[in-house]
KOLPADO-593630 format. One line per 4 residues: number of its first residue (from 1); their letters; for each residue x, y, z of N, C-alpha, C. Coordinates in steps of 0.2 Angstrom, whole numbers, plus 5000, padded with zeros to 4 digits. Layout:
REM KOLPADO-593630
NUM> a> X/Y/Z/X/Y/Z/X/Y/Z | ...
//
This chain:
REM KOLPADO-593630
1> maft> 5399/5596/5808/5399/5603/5807/5400/5604/5800 | 5400/5610/5797/5400/5613/5790/5407/5616/5792 | 5412/5614/5785/5418/5619/5785/5418/5627/5784 | 5420/5631/5790/5420/5637/5786/5426/5641/5787
5> gkat> 5432/5638/5785/5437/5640/5784/5440/5643/5776 | 5446/5643/5777/5447/5648/5770/5449/5642/5764 | 5444/5643/5759/5444/5637/5753/5446/5642/5747 | 5447/5638/5741/5448/5641/5735/5443/5643/5732
9> ysag> 5436/5642/5734/5430/5646/5732/5429/5650/5735 | 5433/5653/5742/5430/5658/5745/5428/5665/5742 | 5433/5667/5738/5432/5672/5734/5426/5674/5729 | 5424/5668/5728/5417/5668/5721/5422/5665/5715
13> ttlp> 5418/5667/5710/5419/5665/5704/5426/5670/5701 | 5428/5675/5707/5434/5679/5703/5438/5676/5708 | 5444/5674/5704/5451/5670/5710/5456/5673/5708 | 5460/5680/5709/5465/5684/5708/5470/5682/5711
17> elae> 5469/5677/5718/5474/5676/5722/5477/5670/5720 | 5474/5665/5715/5476/5659/5713/5480/5659/5707 | 5486/5655/5706/5489/5655/5700/5485/5653/5695 | 5487/5655/5690/5482/5652/5684/5486/5646/5681
21> dvsd> 5480/5641/5679/5484/5635/5676/5482/5634/5669 | 5488/5637/5664/5485/5636/5658/5490/5631/5655 | 5489/5626/5650/5494/5622/5647/5497/5626/5642 | 5504/5624/5642/5510/5627/5638/5510/5626/5633
25> ligl> 5504/5622/5629/5505/5618/5622/5498/5623/5619 | 5499/5624/5612/5495/5629/5607/5492/5623/5602 | 5485/5622/5602/5481/5617/5598/5480/5619/5591 | 5482/5615/5586/5482/5620/5579/5477/5614/5577
29> ispy> 5470/5616/5574/5465/5613/5572/5465/5612/5563 | 5467/5619/5560/5467/5619/5553/5471/5615/5549 | 5469/5612/5544/5473/5608/5541/5478/5610/5538 | 5485/5608/5537/5491/5611/5532/5495/5607/5530
33> etpl> 5494/5600/5530/5497/5595/5528/5498/5596/5520 | 5503/5593/5516/5505/5592/5509/5507/5585/5507 | 5502/5582/5508/5503/5576/5505/5507/5575/5498 | 5503/5577/5495/5507/5576/5486/5514/5580/5486
37> ldal> 5516/5586/5489/5522/5588/5489/5526/5582/5493 | 5525/5579/5495/5528/5575/5500/5531/5569/5497 | 5524/5566/5492/5526/5561/5489/5530/5561/5484 | 5530/5568/5482/5535/5570/5474/5541/5572/5477
41> gdpm> 5543/5574/5483/5549/5575/5486/5552/5581/5483 | 5558/5583/5486/5562/5589/5484/5564/5589/5477 | 5565/5594/5473/5566/5592/5466/5574/5594/5467 | 5578/5588/5461/5584/5588/5459/5589/5595/5458
45> reaa> 5583/5600/5456/5588/5606/5452/5580/5612/5453 | 5585/5617/5452/5581/5624/5452/5579/5626/5445 | 5575/5632/5445/5572/5634/5439/5576/5640/5439 | 5577/5643/5433/5585/5648/5430/5579/5653/5429
49> sthh> 5573/5653/5429/5570/5660/5424/5562/5659/5428 | 5559/5664/5428/5552/5665/5429/5547/5661/5423 | 5551/5661/5418/5547/5655/5414/5551/5649/5412 | 5550/5643/5415/5554/5637/5416/5552/5633/5410
53> ewle> 5556/5629/5406/5554/5627/5398/5557/5620/5400 | 5556/5616/5396/5558/5609/5395/5556/5605/5389 | 5561/5600/5386/5558/5598/5379/5556/5590/5380 | 5551/5590/5375/5548/5585/5375/5548/5580/5368
57> dell> 5548/5575/5367/5548/5572/5360/5544/5566/5360 | 5541/5563/5355/5538/5557/5355/5541/5553/5347 | 5539/5547/5347/5541/5543/5340/5536/5543/5337 | 5538/5542/5329/5534/5543/5324/5526/5537/5325
61> pnkd> 5520/5540/5325/5514/5537/5326/5514/5531/5322 | 5511/5524/5325/5511/5521/5321/5503/5517/5322 | 5498/5523/5323/5492/5521/5323/5489/5528/5320 | 5483/5526/5316/5478/5531/5312/5471/5531/5312
65> aind> 5467/5533/5308/5460/5530/5309/5456/5531/5302 | 5453/5528/5301/5449/5529/5294/5445/5535/5294 | 5446/5539/5289/5440/5545/5287/5437/5544/5282 | 5432/5538/5280/5429/5537/5274/5422/5534/5275
69> styt> 5418/5536/5274/5411/5534/5273/5406/5534/5267 | 5411/5534/5261/5408/5533/5254/5410/5526/5252 | 5411/5521/5257/5413/5515/5253/5407/5511/5248 | 5409/5508/5240/5405/5505/5238/5404/5497/5239
73> dpaa> 5409/5496/5242/5408/5488/5245/5414/5488/5251 | 5412/5489/5257/5416/5489/5264/5421/5484/5262 | 5419/5478/5262/5424/5471/5263/5427/5470/5256 | 5426/5474/5251/5432/5474/5244/5435/5481/5243
77> dtqf> 5433/5485/5243/5437/5492/5242/5444/5492/5243 | 5448/5494/5238/5455/5493/5238/5458/5500/5240 | 5452/5506/5242/5455/5513/5241/5450/5517/5246 | 5453/5519/5252/5451/5522/5257/5454/5528/5261
81> vvdn> 5451/5535/5263/5454/5540/5265/5455/5538/5272 | 5462/5541/5277/5463/5540/5283/5464/5548/5286 | 5464/5548/5292/5466/5557/5294/5472/5557/5293 | 5478/5554/5293/5484/5557/5292/5488/5551/5286
85> gsrf> 5489/5553/5280/5491/5548/5276/5500/5547/5276 | 5501/5555/5279/5509/5554/5280/5512/5550/5284 | 5508/5546/5287/5510/5542/5292/5512/5534/5291 | 5509/5534/5284/5509/5527/5281/5514/5528/5275
89> rvgd> 5517/5521/5273/5521/5520/5269/5519/5513/5263 | 5522/5515/5258/5521/5509/5254/5525/5504/5257 | 5522/5497/5257/5525/5490/5261/5524/5492/5268 | 5519/5495/5269/5516/5494/5277/5512/5490/5277
93> qiqv> 5511/5485/5282/5506/5480/5284/5501/5484/5290 | 5496/5483/5288/5490/5488/5292/5485/5482/5293 | 5483/5483/5299/5476/5480/5301/5471/5485/5307 | 5465/5483/5304/5460/5489/5308/5459/5486/5314
97> egse> 5459/5489/5321/5458/5487/5325/5451/5483/5326 | 5453/5477/5330/5446/5473/5330/5444/5468/5325 | 5449/5468/5319/5448/5464/5314/5453/5459/5312 | 5452/5453/5309/5458/5450/5308/5461/5450/5302
101> elml> 5458/5454/5298/5461/5455/5291/5467/5458/5291 | 5472/5457/5287/5477/5461/5286/5478/5464/5278 | 5481/5470/5278/5480/5474/5272/5489/5476/5270 | 5490/5476/5264/5496/5479/5262/5496/5486/5259
105> vtav> 5499/5491/5259/5498/5498/5258/5501/5497/5251 | 5500/5498/5244/5503/5498/5238/5504/5506/5235 | 5500/5510/5239/5501/5517/5235/5497/5524/5241 | 5500/5528/5242/5498/5533/5245/5498/5540/5243
109> stnt> 5493/5543/5243/5491/5548/5239/5487/5553/5243 | 5491/5559/5247/5489/5563/5251/5487/5558/5257 | 5480/5559/5259/5477/5554/5263/5474/5548/5260 | 5475/5546/5255/5470/5541/5252/5475/5534/5251
113> ltvv> 5474/5529/5255/5479/5523/5254/5474/5519/5249 | 5480/5516/5245/5478/5509/5240/5482/5505/5243 | 5476/5497/5244/5478/5492/5249/5478/5486/5245 | 5482/5481/5247/5479/5473/5245/5473/5470/5250
117> rgya> 5470/5468/5250/5465/5467/5253/5466/5460/5255 | 5465/5457/5261/5464/5450/5263/5473/5448/5262 | 5475/5450/5263/5484/5450/5263/5485/5445/5268 | 5491/5440/5265/5494/5435/5268/5487/5429/5271
121> gttp> 5483/5429/5267/5479/5423/5266/5473/5424/5272 | 5473/5431/5274/5467/5433/5278/5459/5436/5275 | 5455/5434/5277/5448/5436/5275/5447/5442/5275 | 5445/5446/5271/5443/5454/5270/5436/5455/5274
125> eala> 5437/5459/5278/5430/5462/5282/5429/5468/5280 | 5422/5472/5283/5421/5477/5281/5424/5483/5284 | 5425/5488/5281/5429/5496/5285/5422/5498/5286 | 5425/5502/5292/5419/5507/5294/5425/5513/5296
129> dnkv> 5420/5521/5295/5423/5528/5297/5425/5527/5305 | 5429/5531/5306/5433/5531/5313/5436/5525/5316 | 5436/5520/5311/5439/5514/5315/5448/5514/5314 | 5452/5511/5321/5458/5515/5321/5461/5508/5317
133> inil> 5468/5509/5313/5471/5506/5309/5478/5506/5314 | 5481/5501/5315/5488/5498/5318/5491/5497/5311 | 5498/5502/5312/5503/5501/5306/5507/5496/5310 | 5508/5489/5307/5511/5484/5309/5520/5484/5309
137> gnaa> 5521/5486/5304/5529/5488/5302/5530/5487/5293 | 5534/5491/5292/5535/5492/5284/5540/5485/5282 | 5539/5483/5276/5542/5477/5274/5545/5480/5266 | 5552/5482/5268/5555/5484/5262/5558/5479/5257
141> lega> 5559/5481/5251/5562/5477/5246/5569/5475/5246 | 5572/5471/5245/5579/5469/5244/5583/5472/5241 | 5588/5476/5240/5589/5480/5238/5590/5487/5235 | 5582/5489/5240/5580/5495/5237/5582/5502/5241
145> dkpd> 5583/5507/5238/5585/5513/5238/5582/5515/5246 | 5586/5518/5249/5583/5520/5257/5577/5524/5256 | 5573/5523/5261/5565/5526/5261/5567/5534/5262 | 5562/5537/5262/5563/5545/5262/5562/5546/5270
149> vrft> 5567/5549/5272/5568/5552/5279/5563/5555/5283 | 5561/5552/5288/5555/5553/5293/5557/5556/5301 | 5556/5561/5303/5555/5562/5311/5552/5564/5313 | 5553/5567/5319/5548/5573/5323/5551/5577/5326
153> nrvr> 5550/5583/5327/5552/5589/5331/5550/5589/5337 | 5556/5590/5342/5556/5590/5348/5551/5596/5351 | 5547/5598/5356/5542/5602/5357/5545/5606/5364 | 5545/5612/5365/5547/5616/5370/5540/5617/5374
157> cgny> 5540/5615/5379/5535/5616/5384/5537/5620/5390 | 5533/5625/5393/5535/5626/5400/5529/5630/5404 | 5531/5633/5408/5526/5633/5415/5529/5642/5417 | 5526/5645/5420/5529/5651/5423/5528/5651/5432
161> tqif> 5532/5655/5434/5534/5654/5442/5526/5658/5445 | 5526/5656/5451/5521/5662/5456/5525/5662/5460 | 5525/5670/5463/5527/5671/5469/5522/5670/5475 | 5523/5669/5479/5520/5667/5486/5523/5670/5492
165> taav> 5519/5674/5495/5520/5680/5499/5516/5681/5507 | 5519/5680/5512/5516/5683/5517/5520/5688/5523 | 5517/5693/5525/5520/5697/5530/5518/5694/5537 | 5524/5697/5540/5523/5697/5548/5526/5702/5551
169> evsg> 5523/5704/5557/5522/5711/5561/5521/5710/5567 | 5525/5713/5572/5525/5710/5579/5527/5716/5582 | 5523/5720/5589/5525/5725/5591/5530/5724/5596 | 5535/5729/5597/5540/5728/5602/5538/5726/5609
173> tdma> 5532/5728/5611/5529/5726/5617/5529/5718/5618 | 5524/5716/5611/5521/5709/5612/5528/5706/5610 | 5535/5708/5607/5540/5704/5607/5543/5702/5614 | 5542/5708/5619/5545/5708/5625/5541/5704/5630
177> ashl> 5535/5705/5630/5531/5702/5636/5531/5694/5635 | 5530/5690/5640/5530/5683/5641/5523/5680/5637 | 5525/5675/5634/5518/5671/5631/5518/5664/5633 | 5511/5662/5633/5510/5655/5635/5510/5651/5628
181> glad> 5514/5646/5629/5515/5640/5623/5520/5642/5619 | 5524/5647/5620/5529/5649/5616/5534/5654/5616 | 5540/5653/5614/5545/5659/5618/5547/5664/5613 | 5544/5663/5607/5546/5670/5602/5540/5671/5597
185> emdy> 5536/5676/5598/5531/5679/5594/5531/5679/5589 | 5538/5683/5587/5539/5683/5579/5541/5675/5575 | 5544/5672/5580/5546/5665/5576/5539/5661/5576 | 5533/5661/5581/5527/5657/5580/5524/5660/5575
189> qkqe> 5524/5667/5572/5520/5669/5567/5523/5666/5561 | 5530/5668/5561/5533/5664/5554/5531/5657/5552 | 5531/5653/5557/5530/5645/5557/5523/5646/5554 | 5517/5650/5556/5512/5649/5555/5510/5650/5546
193> rlre> 5515/5656/5546/5513/5659/5539/5516/5655/5534 | 5522/5651/5535/5524/5647/5530/5520/5640/5529 | 5517/5637/5535/5512/5633/5534/5506/5636/5530 | 5504/5640/5530/5500/5642/5526/5502/5643/5517
197> llrd> 5508/5646/5516/5511/5646/5512/5513/5639/5508 | 5514/5635/5510/5516/5627/5509/5507/5624/5507 | 5503/5626/5511/5497/5623/5510/5493/5626/5503 | 5495/5633/5502/5494/5635/5496/5498/5633/5489
201> lens> 5503/5633/5491/5507/5630/5485/5505/5622/5482 | 5503/5618/5488/5500/5612/5485/5494/5613/5480 | 5491/5617/5484/5482/5619/5481/5484/5620/5474 | 5488/5625/5473/5491/5629/5467/5493/5624/5461
205> ving> 5497/5618/5464/5502/5614/5460/5496/5611/5457 | 5491/5609/5460/5484/5605/5458/5482/5608/5454 | 5478/5614/5457/5471/5617/5454/5472/5624/5450 | 5480/5625/5450/5482/5633/5447/5480/5635/5440
209> gqpa> 5479/5639/5440/5478/5642/5430/5482/5647/5429 | 5485/5649/5423/5486/5654/5421/5482/5661/5419 | 5484/5667/5418/5479/5672/5415/5480/5670/5408 | 5473/5674/5404/5473/5670/5398/5478/5677/5394
213> gnpe> 5479/5682/5397/5483/5686/5394/5491/5689/5397 | 5496/5689/5394/5502/5692/5399/5503/5688/5404 | 5505/5679/5402/5504/5675/5408/5512/5676/5411 | 5517/5681/5408/5523/5681/5411/5522/5687/5417
217> gsgs> 5516/5689/5418/5515/5695/5423/5516/5702/5421 | 5514/5708/5422/5515/5714/5422/5515/5719/5429 | 5513/5724/5428/5512/5728/5434/5506/5728/5436 | 5502/5723/5433/5493/5722/5433/5492/5716/5433
221> vrrs> 5495/5713/5431/5496/5704/5431/5498/5700/5434 | 5495/5696/5439/5499/5692/5442/5501/5686/5438 | 5507/5684/5440/5509/5678/5435/5508/5672/5441 | 5504/5667/5440/5503/5661/5442/5504/5654/5437
225> ikgi> 5504/5649/5443/5508/5642/5440/5502/5641/5436 | 5503/5636/5431/5497/5632/5428/5498/5625/5431 | 5491/5622/5434/5493/5617/5438/5492/5609/5435 | 5493/5604/5438/5492/5598/5434/5486/5598/5432
229> ikhl> 5481/5600/5434/5474/5598/5430/5474/5602/5423 | 5475/5607/5424/5476/5612/5418/5480/5610/5413 | 5486/5606/5415/5489/5602/5408/5486/5598/5406 | 5482/5594/5408/5481/5587/5405/5475/5587/5401
233> stnv> 5476/5584/5395/5472/5584/5391/5470/5578/5387 | 5475/5573/5386/5474/5567/5381/5470/5563/5386 | 5473/5561/5390/5469/5556/5395/5464/5559/5400 | 5459/5563/5398/5454/5566/5404/5448/5563/5401
237> fhtg> 5445/5559/5406/5438/5556/5406/5433/5557/5411 | 5427/5559/5408/5422/5561/5412/5417/5555/5412 | 5414/5554/5417/5409/5550/5419/5403/5551/5413 | 5401/5549/5409/5395/5548/5404/5398/5548/5397
241> dsgf> 5406/5547/5397/5410/5548/5391/5409/5543/5387 | 5406/5541/5381/5407/5535/5377/5413/5530/5378 | 5412/5525/5379/5417/5520/5381/5420/5520/5387 | 5418/5523/5393/5422/5525/5398/5415/5521/5402
245> psgt> 5418/5517/5406/5414/5513/5411/5408/5517/5414 | 5402/5514/5415/5396/5517/5418/5396/5518/5424 | 5392/5523/5426/5390/5525/5432/5396/5531/5435 | 5394/5533/5440/5397/5540/5444/5401/5538/5450
249> dlde> 5402/5531/5452/5405/5530/5458/5413/5527/5455 | 5417/5529/5458/5424/5527/5458/5423/5520/5458 | 5426/5515/5454/5427/5509/5455/5433/5506/5450 | 5435/5500/5453/5441/5498/5449/5440/5498/5442
253> akin> 5434/5497/5440/5434/5498/5431/5437/5504/5428 | 5434/5508/5432/5437/5517/5428/5444/5517/5430 | 5446/5516/5437/5455/5515/5438/5458/5512/5433 | 5456/5505/5431/5460/5501/5426/5459/5503/5419
257> yvlr> 5452/5508/5418/5451/5510/5411/5458/5514/5411 | 5457/5520/5414/5462/5525/5414/5469/5521/5413 | 5471/5518/5416/5478/5514/5417/5478/5513/5411 | 5476/5509/5410/5476/5504/5402/5476/5511/5397
261> kvwe> 5473/5516/5395/5473/5520/5389/5480/5524/5391 | 5483/5525/5398/5490/5528/5398/5495/5524/5395 | 5492/5516/5398/5498/5512/5395/5499/5513/5388 | 5493/5513/5383/5493/5510/5378/5495/5517/5373
265> nsgg> 5493/5524/5377/5495/5531/5374/5500/5533/5374 | 5506/5530/5379/5512/5532/5380/5517/5528/5384 | 5522/5530/5385/5528/5527/5390/5529/5528/5397 | 5523/5530/5399/5521/5532/5404/5520/5528/5411
269> nvdl> 5523/5529/5418/5522/5522/5421/5518/5526/5428 | 5513/5526/5427/5507/5529/5433/5509/5526/5439 | 5511/5530/5444/5513/5526/5451/5509/5529/5457 | 5506/5536/5456/5501/5540/5463/5496/5540/5459
273> ivvg> 5491/5538/5463/5483/5540/5462/5482/5544/5467 | 5479/5551/5466/5478/5556/5471/5471/5558/5470 | 5469/5558/5476/5461/5560/5476/5461/5564/5484 | 5455/5564/5483/5451/5568/5490/5449/5563/5496
277> gfqk> 5445/5565/5500/5443/5560/5505/5437/5555/5503 | 5432/5558/5499/5428/5554/5496/5430/5548/5493 | 5434/5551/5488/5436/5546/5484/5439/5540/5486 | 5445/5543/5491/5448/5537/5495/5445/5533/5498
281> rrin> 5439/5533/5501/5433/5528/5503/5432/5525/5498 | 5429/5528/5492/5428/5522/5487/5433/5517/5486 | 5439/5520/5486/5445/5516/5484/5445/5510/5489 | 5445/5512/5496/5445/5507/5502/5440/5502/5500
285> afca> 5435/5504/5497/5428/5498/5496/5430/5495/5492 | 5435/5495/5487/5437/5490/5482/5437/5484/5484 | 5440/5481/5490/5439/5473/5492/5436/5472/5499 | 5431/5476/5498/5428/5476/5506/5422/5471/5505
289> dsrt> 5420/5469/5499/5417/5461/5498/5420/5456/5500 | 5426/5455/5498/5429/5449/5498/5434/5450/5505 | 5434/5454/5510/5436/5454/5516/5435/5449/5521 | 5439/5447/5525/5437/5440/5529/5440/5442/5534
293> yaaa> 5438/5439/5541/5440/5441/5548/5441/5433/5552 | 5447/5432/5555/5445/5426/5560/5442/5429/5566 | 5440/5423/5571/5435/5425/5578/5440/5430/5580 | 5449/5427/5581/5453/5431/5586/5452/5438/5584
297> dttf> 5450/5441/5578/5454/5448/5576/5450/5452/5580 | 5453/5457/5583/5450/5463/5586/5451/5469/5583 | 5454/5469/5577/5456/5477/5576/5451/5474/5567 | 5448/5480/5566/5444/5480/5560/5448/5487/5553
301> tnmi> 5451/5483/5549/5455/5487/5543/5451/5488/5538 | 5451/5495/5536/5447/5495/5530/5450/5502/5526 | 5456/5499/5522/5460/5504/5520/5465/5502/5516 | 5466/5504/5510/5471/5502/5504/5476/5508/5503
305> svye> 5481/5506/5504/5486/5513/5503/5490/5510/5497 | 5489/5506/5492/5493/5505/5487/5490/5500/5482 | 5489/5502/5476/5485/5499/5472/5488/5496/5466 | 5489/5489/5466/5493/5484/5461/5489/5482/5455
309> sdfg> 5490/5483/5449/5486/5482/5443/5492/5480/5438 | 5488/5477/5433/5492/5474/5426/5497/5479/5424 | 5495/5486/5425/5498/5491/5423/5501/5496/5428 | 5504/5493/5432/5509/5496/5437/5505/5497/5445
313> vcri> 5511/5499/5449/5509/5499/5457/5509/5505/5458 | 5502/5509/5461/5501/5516/5461/5500/5516/5471 | 5504/5520/5473/5502/5523/5479/5496/5528/5479 | 5491/5527/5485/5487/5531/5484/5489/5536/5490
317> vttr> 5487/5543/5488/5489/5549/5491/5482/5553/5490 | 5481/5554/5498/5475/5557/5499/5476/5564/5502 | 5474/5571/5496/5474/5576/5500/5468/5580/5498 | 5467/5584/5503/5461/5589/5502/5461/5594/5497
321> wvpq> 5465/5595/5494/5465/5600/5488/5462/5598/5481 | 5462/5591/5480/5461/5588/5474/5453/5588/5472 | 5449/5591/5469/5441/5591/5469/5439/5587/5470 | 5434/5585/5475/5430/5580/5477/5427/5575/5471
325> daal> 5426/5579/5466/5423/5573/5460/5430/5571/5455 | 5435/5572/5458/5441/5570/5454/5445/5565/5457 | 5450/5561/5452/5454/5556/5453/5460/5558/5446 | 5466/5559/5451/5471/5560/5447/5477/5554/5447
329> llds> 5479/5551/5441/5483/5547/5440/5489/5548/5437 | 5496/5550/5441/5501/5554/5439/5507/5549/5439 | 5511/5550/5434/5518/5547/5435/5524/5552/5438 | 5525/5550/5444/5528/5555/5447/5536/5556/5445
333> srig> 5537/5553/5441/5545/5553/5438/5544/5560/5434 | 5539/5560/5431/5538/5568/5426/5535/5574/5429 | 5536/5572/5436/5532/5578/5440/5538/5583/5444 | 5538/5590/5443/5543/5590/5449/5540/5599/5451
337> vlpl> 5540/5600/5456/5539/5607/5460/5545/5610/5462 | 5546/5614/5457/5554/5619/5458/5554/5626/5460 | 5556/5628/5463/5558/5635/5467/5563/5636/5461 | 5563/5645/5460/5567/5649/5455/5574/5649/5460
341> agrs> 5578/5648/5455/5585/5649/5460/5585/5653/5466 | 5587/5652/5472/5587/5655/5478/5581/5658/5480 | 5575/5656/5478/5569/5659/5481/5565/5653/5483 | 5568/5648/5486/5564/5643/5490/5562/5649/5496
345> fyfk> 5556/5646/5500/5553/5649/5504/5559/5652/5510 | 5559/5659/5510/5565/5660/5516/5559/5666/5518 | 5563/5669/5524/5561/5676/5527/5564/5680/5527 | 5564/5687/5525/5567/5694/5524/5566/5698/5528
349> plas> 5568/5699/5533/5568/5705/5538/5567/5712/5534 | 5562/5716/5536/5561/5722/5530/5562/5728/5537 | 5564/5735/5536/5564/5739/5540/5559/5742/5543 | 5559/5743/5550/5554/5745/5554/5553/5753/5555
353> sgdy> 5548/5756/5554/5547/5764/5555/5544/5765/5560 | 5543/5760/5566/5541/5761/5573/5544/5756/5577 | 5539/5757/5583/5540/5752/5587/5537/5745/5586 | 5541/5742/5580/5539/5735/5579/5545/5731/5574
357> ecge> 5544/5726/5575/5549/5722/5570/5544/5718/5565 | 5545/5719/5558/5542/5717/5553/5547/5712/5548 | 5544/5709/5543/5547/5705/5538/5542/5701/5534 | 5545/5697/5529/5540/5696/5524/5541/5687/5522
361> lige> 5539/5684/5523/5542/5676/5520/5539/5677/5512 | 5543/5673/5510/5543/5675/5502/5545/5669/5498 | 5543/5666/5492/5544/5659/5490/5542/5658/5482 | 5544/5658/5478/5544/5659/5471/5545/5650/5467
365> ytle> 5540/5648/5465/5538/5640/5462/5535/5640/5455 | 5537/5634/5453/5535/5634/5446/5533/5625/5446 | 5529/5624/5442/5526/5615/5442/5530/5614/5433 | 5535/5609/5434/5537/5605/5428/5531/5598/5427
369> lrnq> 5527/5599/5422/5524/5593/5421/5525/5591/5413 | 5530/5585/5413/5531/5583/5408/5527/5578/5403 | 5526/5577/5396/5523/5574/5394/5516/5571/5397 | 5511/5576/5397/5505/5576/5399/5501/5569/5396
373> aahg> 5503/5567/5393/5499/5560/5389/5501/5555/5394 | 5507/5555/5399/5509/5549/5403/5505/5550/5409 | 5499/5553/5410/5495/5555/5417/5489/5555/5415 | 5484/5554/5420/5477/5553/5419/5473/5558/5423
377> lird> 5467/5559/5421/5461/5562/5425/5453/5560/5424 | 5451/5558/5429/5443/5556/5429/5439/5563/5434 | 5434/5564/5430/5431/5569/5432/5423/5567/5432 | 5419/5571/5436/5411/5571/5437/5410/5564/5441
381> lsas> 5416/5562/5445/5413/5557/5450/5407/5559/5456 | 5403/5554/5457/5399/5556/5463/5404/5557/5469 | 5401/5562/5472/5404/5564/5478/5400/5565/5484 | 5395/5562/5485/5390/5562/5490/5387/5555/5491
//
């Protein structure tokens, strides 16, 4: 005999007499992680002005390049022009990169060097325009007067702060009502807006740029951070550049090329490789061909978190905000994300003019990126 009594389905599809069963958890799907900010850590100090500055210096250069294509006998000429004659002194031993010949500088006239070819018994080799010259060192005469004083000037670099804000406004009724999954609507809204602001801070630190005019800001010009990518100029490489490893896929040859160039051109110590999801998978594939598994292994692992090369140990940081065609190679000791003093993210309650509570989340931050030549950037990588 069929059941004819009271059941949960007796009222049809509308069940006002049954208590609602709703999970007391709220699922958040939107990405809000800040892997780069986490890797850099909290700064040791704060910015004291909307224009934060720092000093940079470098040693006197010991490299230059030939700027001469008018040789009568490239293997015997004792005079040639260089890019920067001021870098040379009489008594310098010099050597063209890739050559075994040593030369001794005997005179410097503006950018023209007079040299002894085949110095120290070496064999003269042909010179060519744009060849790099290494200055090995200067040999002084015994008892000679002191040489002319040479020095470098410190350079003042800087970046402006950017204000990040978000408003929160909740009606009195909404604050008084009971909610599923939370105890305080105002507090929940503050948490959500703060996650968004932190996400935007990391995005701006990587990709942000400053206005061409009035970067200090005005009543109509918004002050903004100059991000990491916009700071870099010395070690920026594009696929297809002369001398850069061929192909558009990210591989070890490209990573090591940039690490070597940073090592050659600076005292930087790259310890972070920052990439998006697609390039992270390329890095994971570096050792895919040589990975082996035993018969008892039940876990397949295909991930590289640290890359160790001749030029340093690099932690791999994956962030959604790096352009998909790019890979950043950074010296984290020279990077800081600084709040303006007293302006770390905080909530400021505002006066209400009605039946609601309101306020504003505010933070003001800048990026300090010292010695841009200590970092590297690869662009135009394949992203599909």
